[in-house]
C-alpha positions in Angstrom: 50.8 -97.6 14.0 53.1 -98.2 11.2 56.6 -96.9 11.1 57.8 -94.9 8.1 60.1 -96.6 5.8 63.7 -95.4 6.2 64.9 -92.7 3.8 67.7 -93.7 1.6 69.8 -91.8 -0.8 70.8 -93.5 -4.1 72.8 -92.4 -7.1 70.9 -92.4 -10.3 71.4 -95.4 -12.5 72.4 -95.5 -16.1 69.1 -96.7 -17.2 67.0 -94.1 -18.8 63.3 -93.7 -19.0 61.3 -92.3 -21.9 60.4 -89.2 -19.8 64.1 -88.2 -19.3 65.7 -85.8 -21.6 68.1 -86.9 -24.2 71.4 -87.9 -22.8 74.5 -86.4 -24.4 77.4 -88.5 -25.2 80.5 -87.9 -23.2 82.1 -84.6 -24.0 84.4 -85.0 -26.8 85.5 -81.5 -27.7 85.4 -80.2 -31.1 87.7 -77.3 -31.9 86.1 -73.9 -32.3 85.4 -73.8 -36.0 83.6 -71.5 -38.4 81.7 -73.5 -41.1 80.3 -72.7 -44.4 77.2 -74.8 -44.9 76.1 -75.2 -48.5 72.5 -76.7 -48.5 69.5 -75.8 -50.7 66.8 -77.4 -48.5 65.7 -74.9 -45.8 64.7 -77.5 -43.3 68.2 -79.2 -43.7 69.7 -75.7 -43.2 67.9 -75.1 -40.0 68.7 -78.6 -38.6 72.4 -78.2 -39.5 72.6 -74.8 -37.9 71.0 -76.2 -34.7 73.5 -79.1 -34.5 76.4 -76.8 -35.1 75.3 -74.5 -32.4 75.0 -77.5 -30.1 78.7 -78.1 -30.8 79.4 -74.4 -30.2 80.4 -73.7 -33.7 79.5 -70.8 -35.9 78.3 -71.1 -39.4 77.2 -69.3 -42.5 74.6 -70.8 -44.9 74.3 -70.5 -48.6 71.7 -72.3 -50.7 73.6 -73.4 -53.9 77.2 -74.1 -55.2 77.4 -70.8 -57.1 76.8 -68.9 -53.9 79.3 -71.1 -52.2 82.0 -70.3 -54.8 81.1 -66.5 -54.4 81.3 -66.7 -50.6 84.5 -68.6 -50.8 86.0 -66.0 -53.1 85.0 -63.1 -50.8 85.7 -64.7 -47.4 87.4 -68.1 -47.8 90.0 -67.4 -45.2 87.3 -67.0 -42.5 86.1 -70.7 -42.8 87.7 -73.8 -41.5 85.4 -76.4 -43.2 82.8 -76.4 -45.9 79.9 -78.8 -45.6 78.8 -79.2 -49.1 75.4 -80.8 -50.3 76.1 -82.7 -53.5 72.8 -82.2 -55.3 71.6 -78.5 -55.7 70.1 -76.3 -58.3 72.2 -73.7 -60.2 75.6 -75.3 -59.4 75.9 -78.7 -57.6 78.4 -79.5 -54.9 80.7 -81.4 -57.4 81.0 -78.2 -59.7 81.4 -75.9 -56.7 84.2 -78.0 -55.2 86.0 -78.2 -58.5 85.9 -74.4 -58.9 87.0 -73.9 -55.2 89.9 -76.2 -55.7 90.9 -74.3 -58.8 90.7 -71.1 -56.8 93.0 -72.5 -54.1 95.6 -73.8 -56.8 95.6 -70.3 -58.2 96.1 -68.8 -54.8 98.9 -71.2 -53.9 100.6 -70.6 -57.3 100.4 -66.8 -56.7 101.8 -67.4 -53.2 104.5 -69.5 -54.6 105.5 -67.0 -57.2 105.6 -64.3 -54.5 107.9 -66.5 -52.3 110.2 -67.1 -55.4 110.4 -63.3 -56.0 111.7 -62.7 -52.5 115.4 -62.6 -51.5 115.3 -66.0 -49.7 117.0 -68.8 -51.7 116.2 -72.4 -50.5 119.2 -74.6 -49.7 117.8 -77.3 -52.0 115.2 -77.5 -54.8 113.2 -79.9 -52.6 112.9 -77.1 -49.9 110.9 -74.8 -52.1 108.8 -77.8 -53.3 107.9 -78.8 -49.7 107.1 -75.2 -48.7 104.7 -74.9 -51.7 103.0 -78.4 -51.0 102.7 -77.7 -47.2 101.0 -74.3 -47.9 103.6 -72.3 -46.0 104.0 -70.0 -48.9 100.4 -69.0 -48.8 98.5 -70.3 -45.8 95.1 -68.6 -46.0 92.8 -70.6 -44.0 92.1 -70.3 -40.2 93.4 -73.7 -39.7 96.7 -72.8 -41.4 96.0 -75.3 -44.3 96.5 -74.3 -47.9 93.3 -76.3 -48.8 90.1 -76.0 -46.9 88.4 -79.3 -46.0 85.2 -79.9 -48.0 82.9 -82.4 -46.8 80.3 -83.9 -49.1 76.7 -84.3 -47.6 74.5 -86.6 -49.7 71.8 -89.2 -49.5 73.6 -91.3 -52.2 76.2 -93.6 -50.6 77.3 -95.7 -53.6 81.0 -96.2 -54.0 80.6 -94.5 -57.4 79.1 -91.4 -55.7 82.1 -91.4 -53.2 84.5 -91.6 -56.0 82.9 -88.7 -57.9 83.2 -86.6 -54.7 86.8 -87.5 -54.2 87.7 -86.9 -57.8 86.3 -83.4 -57.4 88.5 -82.7 -54.5 86.2 -83.4 -51.5 88.0 -84.3 -48.3 85.4 -86.5 -46.8 82.0 -87.9 -47.5 79.0 -88.2 -45.1 75.5 -89.7 -45.9 72.3 -88.0 -45.0 70.6 -87.8 -42.6 73.3 -86.1 -40.6 73.1 -86.3 -36.8 75.2 -84.6 -34.1 77.4 -87.7 -33.5 78.3 -87.8 -37.3 79.1 -84.1 -37.3 81.4 -84.6 -34.3 83.2 -87.6 -36.0 83.5 -85.6 -39.2 85.2 -82.7 -37.5 87.4 -84.9 -35.2 88.5 -87.0 -38.3 89.6 -83.9 -40.2 92.2 -83.3 -37.4 91.6 -79.6 -37.2 
């Protein structure tokens, strides 16, 4: 008769087999954010929503820059970040970003005028300048910032494309395809 082999317990090794489910990277927490996704391609919209949900983030999707500007005008203070496709019909991401930055400037100017109309007198002229620049006169975004971070999403990664995005007022730039690791890095780099 043969004796049965001894039973041993082993801890799983770090090698993965193709049959195993996708391993998630170590938990790197992303703050709870509400994202405005501006993307015209419905497949890209669905992929982005799934990735944001995996990061436990909430989102609203609009399909072009004009709708993004309208949504920002109505509910801008509800969002922490805008993920903006660059090439879209009706109004592209560059034009939408320029308009959103104009709206923010107008809002900051209005907040600054309201602050100047109050009975508070700064100790020095630089005190009112720093209050205006830091956004404390009119902090309207959930993050407390006076300008919402806008991240360009595009398939074009040339330095000229990046320059165009920055000149329009975009905060960061990411090339497509976007994956969950890129998204996590984007949000962590924004220091929200």
